[in-house]
C-alpha positions in Angstrom: 7.2 24.8 34.8 11.0 24.8 34.9 12.7 23.1 32.0 15.8 20.9 32.6 18.6 22.4 30.6 19.8 18.9 29.7 16.5 18.0 28.1 16.2 17.6 24.4 13.3 19.3 22.4 11.7 17.5 19.5 10.8 18.7 16.1 7.6 20.5 15.0 5.0 18.3 13.3 4.6 18.0 9.5 0.9 18.6 9.4 -1.8 20.6 7.6 -5.6 20.5 7.6 -5.7 18.0 4.8 -3.8 15.2 6.6 -5.7 11.9 6.9 -3.0 9.7 8.2 -0.5 10.6 10.9 2.7 8.6 11.5 3.9 9.0 15.0 7.4 8.2 16.0 8.9 8.3 19.5 11.5 11.1 19.5 14.1 12.3 16.9 17.6 10.8 16.9 20.6 13.0 17.6 21.2 13.1 13.8 17.6 14.2 13.1 17.8 16.9 15.9 21.1 18.2 14.5 19.6 18.4 11.0 16.2 19.5 12.2 14.6 16.9 9.9 12.6 13.8 10.7 14.4 10.6 10.0 17.6 12.2 8.9 19.9 9.3 9.9 21.0 7.7 6.6 20.4 4.2 7.9 16.8 4.9 9.0 14.4 3.3 6.5 11.5 5.7 6.9 11.9 7.6 3.7 12.8 4.4 1.8 9.6 2.7 3.1 7.4 5.6 2.1 9.0 5.8 -1.3 8.0 2.2 -2.0 4.4 2.7 -0.6 3.8 6.0 -2.3 5.6 5.1 -5.5 7.6 8.4 -5.2 11.3 9.1 -5.7 11.8 10.5 -2.2 15.6 10.0 -2.3 15.7 12.6 -5.1 14.0 15.3 -3.0 15.4 17.7 -0.4 13.7 17.7 3.0 11.2 20.5 2.0 10.3 18.4 -1.1 9.8 15.3 1.1 7.5 17.3 3.4 5.4 18.6 0.4 5.2 15.1 -1.0 3.9 13.7 2.3 1.3 16.4 2.6 0.2 15.9 -1.0 -0.5 12.3 -0.1 -2.3 13.5 3.1 0.3 12.1 5.4 1.6 13.9 8.5 4.6 13.1 10.7 5.2 13.8 14.4 6.5 12.2 17.5 4.7 11.2 20.7 7.3 13.0 22.9 7.9 16.7 22.8 10.8 16.7 25.2 13.0 14.1 27.0 16.5 13.3 28.2 18.4 10.7 26.4 22.0 9.6 25.8 22.4 8.2 22.3 19.6 7.3 19.9 17.8 4.3 21.4 14.2 4.6 22.5 15.1 2.5 25.6 17.4 5.3 26.8 14.5 7.9 26.8 14.0 9.4 30.3 11.8 12.1 31.7 9.7 12.1 28.6 7.0 14.8 28.1 4.3 14.0 25.6 3.3 16.3 22.8 0.1 18.2 23.3 -2.4 16.4 21.0 -5.5 18.2 22.5 -6.0 20.4 19.4 -5.3 17.6 16.8 -9.0 17.0 15.9 -9.6 20.7 15.4 -6.4 21.5 13.5 -6.4 18.4 11.4 -10.1 17.7 10.9 -9.7 15.0 8.2 -7.4 12.9 10.4 -8.7 9.4 10.6 -5.7 7.0 11.0 -2.7 7.1 13.3 0.2 4.8 12.5 2.8 4.2 15.1 6.4 3.8 13.9 7.5 1.2 16.5 6.6 0.0 19.9 7.6 3.0 21.9 5.2 5.3 20.1 2.6 2.6 20.2 2.3 3.1 23.9 -0.1 5.8 22.9 -2.2 3.6 20.7 -5.0 3.0 23.2 -5.4 6.7 23.9 -5.8 7.5 20.2 -8.0 4.5 19.6 -10.3 5.7 22.5 -10.6 9.1 20.7 -12.0 7.3 17.7 -9.0 7.1 15.4 -8.1 4.0 13.5 -4.7 2.9 14.7 -2.0 0.6 13.3 1.4 -0.3 14.8 4.1 -0.4 12.2 7.5 -2.1 12.7 10.1 0.5 13.5 11.9 2.1 10.6 15.0 2.3 12.8 18.1 0.4 11.9 18.1 -0.9 15.5 15.0 -3.0 14.5 16.5 -5.6 12.3 13.5 -7.0 10.5 14.3 -7.4 6.8 13.3 -4.4 4.7 10.9 -6.5 2.6 9.0 -7.6 5.7 8.8 -4.0 6.9 7.4 -3.0 3.6 4.7 -5.8 3.9 3.7 -4.6 7.4 3.7 -0.9 6.4 1.6 -1.8 3.4 -0.9 -3.5 5.7 -1.2 -0.2 7.6 -1.8 1.7 4.4 -4.3 -0.7 3.0 -6.4 -1.0 6.2 -9.6 1.0 5.8 -9.8 3.7 8.5 -13.0 3.8 10.5 -14.9 7.0 9.9 -15.6 9.1 13.0 
């Protein structure tokens, strides 16, 4: 397969065999790609939301520390798209998207039970994961483009955390 030289390539997943909940976004922002870190844009509320839910001081940690903290809480992060073309940061601008290969997920992450989708773009994959037997939950996007008040985002994200995953 030839690769379009203008296509963008996403980030590797934050995963290990102990992960029970996977948060799937759509595709990293230009800021995140440049930093090679998930949710690196300072206005994205992802790390702030997780800090509240996990009662952890994520703002005090460097990126490696944030990754260790997530894995300690059995949380993984990845995106639904591995590669795409896009001008800017909006999901609506994603073109020629190629999904990540999730075929080995159940083998590589055997404790995985819950998939949470960070926004509606990634939630396009909800049915597919649900049919594989995963408990799924669509979260309001942590993006600053989604203008729901932070407190309401926290409430909805907490619902996703408190929902009891079905056992496969």
